[in-house]
C-alpha positions as CSV (number, residue, x, y, z in Angstrom):
1,M,75.1,105.8,96.3
2,P,75.4,103.0,98.7
3,I,78.4,103.1,101.2
4,I,80.2,99.9,101.1
5,S,82.8,100.8,103.7
6,E,84.1,103.5,105.8
7,L,87.8,103.6,107.0
8,F,89.3,106.4,109.0
9,R,86.6,109.1,108.0
10,I,86.9,108.0,104.4
11,K,83.6,106.8,102.8
12,I,83.8,104.2,100.1
13,F,80.8,104.1,97.6
14,M,79.9,101.9,94.7
15,Y,77.5,102.8,91.8
16,W,76.8,100.0,89.3
17,N,75.2,102.0,86.5
18,E,78.2,104.0,85.4
19,H,80.1,103.4,82.3
20,F,83.7,103.3,83.7
21,S,85.2,99.9,84.1
22,E,85.3,98.3,87.6
23,H,85.7,101.2,90.2
24,F,84.6,102.6,93.5
25,H,84.3,106.2,94.8
26,A,86.2,107.5,97.8
27,E,85.4,110.6,99.6
28,Y,87.3,112.3,102.5
29,G,85.7,115.7,103.6
30,N,85.2,117.7,100.3
31,M,87.8,115.6,98.3
32,K,86.7,112.8,96.1
33,A,88.4,110.2,93.9
34,L,87.2,107.5,91.5
35,I,89.5,104.4,92.0
36,S,90.2,101.6,89.6
37,I,89.7,98.3,91.3
38,Q,91.8,96.2,88.8
39,N,94.8,98.5,89.1
40,A,94.2,100.3,92.5
41,T,94.9,103.6,90.9
42,V,93.1,107.0,90.7
43,I,91.0,107.4,87.6
44,K,89.8,110.8,88.5
45,G,89.9,113.2,91.4
46,E,92.2,113.2,94.3
47,L,92.5,112.6,98.0
48,P,95.2,113.7,100.5
49,A,98.3,111.5,100.2
50,K,97.7,109.8,103.7
51,Q,94.2,108.9,102.9
52,L,94.9,107.9,99.4
53,K,97.5,105.3,100.6
54,L,95.0,103.9,103.1
55,V,92.3,103.6,100.3
56,L,94.7,102.0,97.7
57,A,96.0,99.5,100.4
58,W,92.4,98.7,101.3
59,C,91.6,98.2,97.6
60,E,94.5,95.7,97.2
61,I,93.4,93.7,100.2
62,H,89.7,93.6,99.2
63,R,90.1,93.4,95.4
64,D,88.3,90.0,95.1
65,E,85.3,91.3,97.3
66,L,85.1,94.5,95.4
67,L,85.0,92.7,92.0
68,A,82.4,90.4,93.3
69,N,80.5,93.4,94.5
70,W,80.8,95.1,91.0
71,K,79.4,92.0,89.3
72,S,76.6,91.5,91.7
73,A,75.5,95.1,91.6
74,R,75.6,95.1,87.7
75,E,73.6,91.8,87.5
76,H,71.3,92.3,90.5
77,G,71.6,95.7,91.8
78,Q,73.0,94.4,95.2
79,I,75.9,95.6,97.0
80,S,77.6,94.1,100.3
81,K,79.5,95.8,102.9
82,I,83.3,95.2,103.0
83,D,85.2,95.4,106.2
84,P,87.5,98.5,106.7
85,L,91.1,98.3,107.5
86,R,92.0,97.1,111.0
């Protein structure tokens, strides 16, 4: 599973062969969440509140890049890195 970004020890991954709608995975320690790109909401799992706020803000800021990554991955199997929060 390719890491597309890492922010404050939160790893962001994207799979392209899953059956959910556009989403990414966020991991912090042993906690994991599946995040909808379109809605910036948790589909499944959980993260601590502080880390979840960071991930959802990052999703809002980088939505276009995330959607482009999703499309590229589905069509070509290629995923690009996305900048973390600054």
